[in-house]
C-alpha positions as CSV (number, residue, x, y, z in Angstrom):
1,M,0.9,-20.5,-1.9
2,E,3.6,-20.0,-4.8
3,S,5.0,-16.3,-5.9
4,L,4.4,-15.2,-9.0
5,A,6.6,-15.8,-12.3
6,P,8.5,-12.6,-13.3
7,P,7.7,-11.3,-16.9
8,I,10.0,-11.5,-19.8
9,D,13.3,-9.9,-20.0
10,F,13.0,-9.2,-15.5
11,P,16.3,-8.0,-15.4
12,L,16.0,-9.5,-11.4
13,E,19.9,-8.2,-10.7
14,E,19.4,-4.8,-11.7
15,V,15.7,-4.9,-9.7
16,K,18.2,-6.7,-6.7
17,K,20.7,-3.8,-6.5
18,R,18.1,-1.2,-6.5
19,V,16.2,-2.7,-3.8
20,K,19.6,-3.0,-2.0
21,S,20.5,0.2,-2.0
22,V,17.5,1.2,-0.3
23,Q,17.6,-1.3,1.8
24,S,21.1,0.2,2.6
25,V,19.1,3.9,4.2
26,S,16.9,2.1,6.1
27,G,17.9,3.2,9.3
28,L,18.4,6.7,8.2
29,I,15.0,6.2,6.5
30,L,13.2,5.6,10.0
31,E,15.2,8.5,11.6
32,S,14.3,10.8,9.4
33,A,10.5,9.6,8.7
34,R,10.8,9.7,13.2
35,K,12.1,13.0,13.4
36,L,9.4,14.8,10.4
37,Q,7.3,13.7,12.9
38,K,7.6,15.1,15.6
39,E,8.2,18.4,13.7
40,I,4.8,18.8,11.7
41,R,2.1,17.0,14.8
42,V,-0.3,18.8,15.1
43,F,-1.6,19.7,18.8
44,G,-3.7,21.1,19.8
45,I,-6.5,22.6,16.9
46,V,-6.2,23.9,14.2
47,S,-7.9,24.8,11.2
48,D,-8.3,22.6,7.7
49,S,-5.7,24.7,5.7
50,E,-3.1,24.1,8.7
51,E,-3.9,20.3,9.0
52,K,-3.2,20.3,5.1
53,D,-0.5,21.8,4.6
54,R,0.7,20.5,7.2
55,I,0.3,17.0,5.1
56,H,1.2,18.8,1.9
57,K,4.8,19.8,4.0
58,A,5.4,16.0,5.4
59,D,4.5,14.1,2.0
60,E,7.3,17.1,0.2
61,L,9.5,17.0,2.6
62,M,9.6,13.3,3.2
63,G,8.8,13.1,-0.9
64,K,12.4,15.4,-1.2
65,F,15.0,12.7,0.7
66,L,13.9,9.5,-1.3
67,I,14.0,11.6,-4.7
68,D,17.8,12.9,-4.0
69,F,19.0,10.0,-2.6
70,I,17.0,7.8,-6.3
71,R,18.2,10.6,-8.6
72,Q,22.1,10.6,-7.3
73,N,22.5,6.6,-7.8
74,F,20.0,6.5,-9.7
75,P,19.8,9.0,-12.0
76,N,18.7,8.0,-15.8
77,D,15.6,6.0,-14.0
78,S,11.9,7.8,-13.9
79,I,10.4,8.9,-10.6
80,I,6.4,10.0,-9.8
81,S,6.3,10.8,-6.6
82,E,2.3,11.7,-4.7
83,D,3.1,14.7,-4.1
84,Y,3.1,15.4,-7.8
85,F,6.9,15.0,-8.4
86,K,7.3,13.6,-11.9
87,H,10.9,12.7,-13.6
88,E,11.1,11.1,-16.6
89,G,14.2,9.0,-17.3
90,S,15.6,7.8,-20.5
91,N,14.9,3.2,-19.3
92,S,12.4,1.1,-18.3
93,F,12.5,1.1,-14.8
94,R,10.4,3.1,-12.9
95,W,10.3,4.2,-8.4
96,V,6.2,5.0,-7.6
97,L,7.1,5.8,-4.1
98,D,3.9,6.9,-1.1
99,P,5.8,9.4,0.9
100,I,3.6,9.4,3.8
101,D,1.2,6.9,3.0
102,G,-1.1,8.2,6.2
103,S,-0.5,11.1,6.6
104,M,-3.4,12.2,8.8
105,N,-2.1,9.8,11.0
106,F,1.1,11.3,10.9
107,V,0.3,15.0,11.2
108,R,-1.4,13.8,14.8
109,G,0.9,12.0,16.0
110,I,-0.2,8.6,15.7
111,P,2.1,6.5,14.8
112,L,1.1,4.1,12.3
113,Y,2.1,5.3,9.3
114,C,4.4,4.7,6.2
115,V,7.1,5.4,3.5
116,S,6.1,3.0,0.3
117,V,9.0,2.9,-1.9
118,G,7.9,0.6,-5.5
119,L,9.5,-0.5,-8.5
120,E,8.4,-1.3,-11.8
121,H,10.2,-2.3,-14.9
122,R,7.9,-1.4,-18.3
123,E,4.9,-0.6,-16.3
124,T,5.3,-3.6,-14.2
125,P,5.3,-3.6,-10.8
126,V,8.7,-5.4,-9.4
127,A,9.6,-5.0,-6.1
128,G,8.8,-2.8,-3.5
129,V,10.3,-1.7,0.4
130,V,7.8,-0.5,2.7
131,F,9.1,0.9,6.1
132,A,6.5,1.5,9.1
133,P,9.0,4.3,10.8
134,E,7.2,3.6,14.6
135,L,6.8,0.4,14.3
136,D,10.3,-0.1,13.6
137,T,10.0,-2.2,10.4
138,R,10.9,-2.8,6.8
139,Y,8.6,-5.0,4.3
140,S,10.7,-6.0,1.5
141,A,9.6,-8.3,-1.9
142,I,11.2,-8.5,-5.5
143,L,9.1,-10.6,-7.6
144,S,9.7,-14.3,-7.7
145,Q,12.1,-14.0,-4.8
146,G,9.7,-14.1,-1.9
147,A,8.0,-11.1,0.4
148,F,10.1,-10.5,4.1
149,K,9.3,-8.2,7.1
150,N,12.6,-7.3,9.0
151,G,14.7,-10.2,6.9
152,L,12.3,-13.1,7.5
153,R,9.6,-14.6,4.8
154,I,6.1,-13.8,6.1
155,D,3.2,-15.7,4.1
156,V,-0.6,-14.2,4.3
157,S,-3.4,-16.4,7.0
158,N,-4.8,-19.3,6.7
159,T,-7.9,-18.0,7.1
160,D,-11.1,-19.6,5.2
161,A,-13.6,-18.3,6.0
162,L,-15.2,-15.1,5.9
163,A,-16.7,-15.9,9.4
164,R,-13.0,-16.5,10.7
165,S,-11.6,-12.9,9.4
166,L,-10.6,-9.7,10.1
167,L,-11.4,-7.1,7.0
168,V,-10.5,-3.9,6.2
169,S,-13.3,-2.0,5.4
170,S,-13.8,0.6,2.8
171,F,-13.8,4.1,3.5
172,P,-13.1,6.2,0.7
173,T,-13.0,10.1,0.6
174,N,-16.0,11.1,-1.7
175,R,-17.8,8.7,1.1
176,K,-20.5,11.0,1.7
177,E,-21.6,10.8,-2.2
178,I,-21.7,7.2,-1.5
179,L,-22.6,6.8,1.3
180,N,-25.3,3.9,0.6
181,E,-23.0,1.7,-0.6
182,V,-20.0,2.0,1.8
183,I,-22.6,1.7,4.5
184,S,-24.2,-1.3,2.7
185,D,-21.2,-3.0,2.1
186,I,-19.9,-2.6,5.8
187,T,-23.1,-3.9,7.2
188,A,-22.7,-6.8,4.9
189,F,-18.8,-7.7,6.1
190,I,-19.9,-6.7,9.6
191,S,-22.9,-9.9,9.1
192,C,-20.7,-12.3,7.7
193,G,-16.6,-11.7,8.7
194,R,-15.2,-11.8,12.2
195,S,-14.4,-8.3,12.8
196,M,-12.3,-5.1,11.3
197,R,-9.6,-2.8,11.9
198,R,-8.4,-0.3,9.6
199,T,-5.6,1.6,10.5
200,G,-5.2,4.8,7.9
201,S,-3.1,3.0,5.7
202,F,-3.5,1.2,2.7
203,V,0.1,-0.1,2.3
204,L,0.4,-0.7,5.8
205,D,-3.3,-2.3,5.8
206,T,-2.3,-3.8,3.1
207,C,1.4,-5.5,4.1
208,W,-1.0,-6.4,7.5
209,V,-2.1,-9.1,5.4
210,A,0.4,-9.9,3.4
211,E,2.1,-10.9,6.9
212,G,-1.3,-13.0,7.9
213,V,-2.8,-10.8,10.7
214,L,-5.1,-9.3,8.4
215,D,-7.2,-11.5,6.3
216,G,-8.5,-9.3,3.2
217,I,-8.9,-5.6,2.5
218,W,-11.6,-4.4,0.2
219,E,-10.8,-0.4,-0.8
220,K,-12.1,2.5,-3.2
221,G,-9.9,5.6,-4.3
222,V,-6.9,3.9,-5.0
223,K,-4.0,5.9,-5.9
224,L,-1.2,4.1,-8.2
225,W,1.6,5.5,-5.2
226,D,-0.4,3.1,-2.8
227,T,-0.6,-0.5,-5.1
228,V,3.2,-0.7,-6.2
229,A,5.2,-1.7,-3.9
230,S,2.5,-3.6,-1.4
231,S,0.9,-5.2,-4.3
232,V,4.6,-6.9,-4.1
233,I,5.1,-8.1,-1.3
234,L,1.2,-8.9,-1.3
235,T,1.5,-10.9,-4.0
236,E,5.4,-12.4,-2.6
237,A,3.0,-13.9,0.2
238,G,0.9,-16.2,-1.4
239,G,-1.7,-13.1,-1.3
240,K,-4.2,-12.0,-4.0
241,L,-5.2,-8.4,-5.7
242,T,-8.1,-8.1,-8.3
243,D,-10.9,-5.1,-9.0
244,F,-14.2,-5.4,-6.8
245,Q,-15.7,-7.9,-10.0
246,G,-12.5,-10.1,-9.3
247,K,-10.7,-9.7,-12.8
248,H,-7.0,-9.3,-13.5
249,F,-5.3,-6.3,-10.8
250,L,-3.6,-3.2,-12.8
251,S,-1.7,-0.2,-11.2
252,G,-3.4,3.1,-11.1
253,Q,-6.7,1.2,-11.0
254,A,-8.7,2.8,-8.1
255,E,-11.1,-0.3,-6.9
256,V,-9.2,-3.2,-5.4
257,V,-9.7,-5.8,-3.3
258,A,-6.8,-7.7,-1.9
259,S,-6.7,-10.7,0.3
260,N,-5.2,-14.1,1.3
261,G,-6.4,-15.3,-1.3
262,R,-8.2,-17.9,0.3
263,I,-11.6,-15.8,0.8
264,H,-11.4,-13.3,-1.9
265,K,-14.3,-15.3,-3.8
266,Q,-16.5,-15.3,-0.5
267,I,-15.5,-11.0,-0.7
268,I,-16.0,-10.8,-4.5
269,D,-19.3,-12.5,-3.8
270,I,-20.7,-10.4,-1.1
271,L,-19.5,-7.0,-3.0
272,R,-20.8,-7.9,-6.1
273,N,-24.4,-9.0,-4.0
274,V,-24.6,-5.2,-2.4
275,R,-24.3,-3.6,-5.6
276,I,-27.7,-5.9,-6.7
277,S,-29.2,-5.1,-3.7
278,I,-28.9,-1.2,-4.1
279,G,-29.6,-1.6,-7.6
280,R,-26.2,-1.3,-9.1
281,N,-24.4,-3.7,-11.7
């Protein structure tokens, strides 16, 4: 599949400069995250409040590292981060950060987490760099320039049938409130797909679809910082993102289907049929 064309007035060289700047400190970002996980991780049984405190501290400390770097190098750019930091700049660029995606994995010492650095121009995602520190991996993409893993070009899988697809299931935080829908979705996809995987990090799951390791995702409760970087990486690898109805995905939407493009309609059809069967249109 061809890469998406850049938006009107897309300042490619300015975007390249920002991406290269982040990539220039890749080693420091990877090492900082690894060191922080060793300091933060939970050993033994702790209370819910302590675990949440550790998650917040991890996001805050990693976020501060990224924010300080961006503000020092691009002081006029806006920044928004999952830890609720927000800085209004004076130009058309905005960085959208998820300092630790897969934070529960992070504090438990599980290696499946990532650091997501997204870049918007005029509210359009234009670039993303995602670091998976424990996997020693960096994903990156700029609109119209392709997607890469550790500097090598990546593409989505050629899988064109759900029966041969590895899928990632939605397991939203409010799952107890919509348990019937969640179970119905999973049941339908288990009946049609080959198997399921889930890392606990939406961003990492999306990058794995981008490199052809997985084939498709449906997810509820997605946040802005989950999708800015990962959406560019996936689409530049030839993949597709929409809402649950198959309509164009906009940053900030809570429901997303991400796939290699070839099985996208099949995923949408199953989601639609499930909602009809349980009386939700």
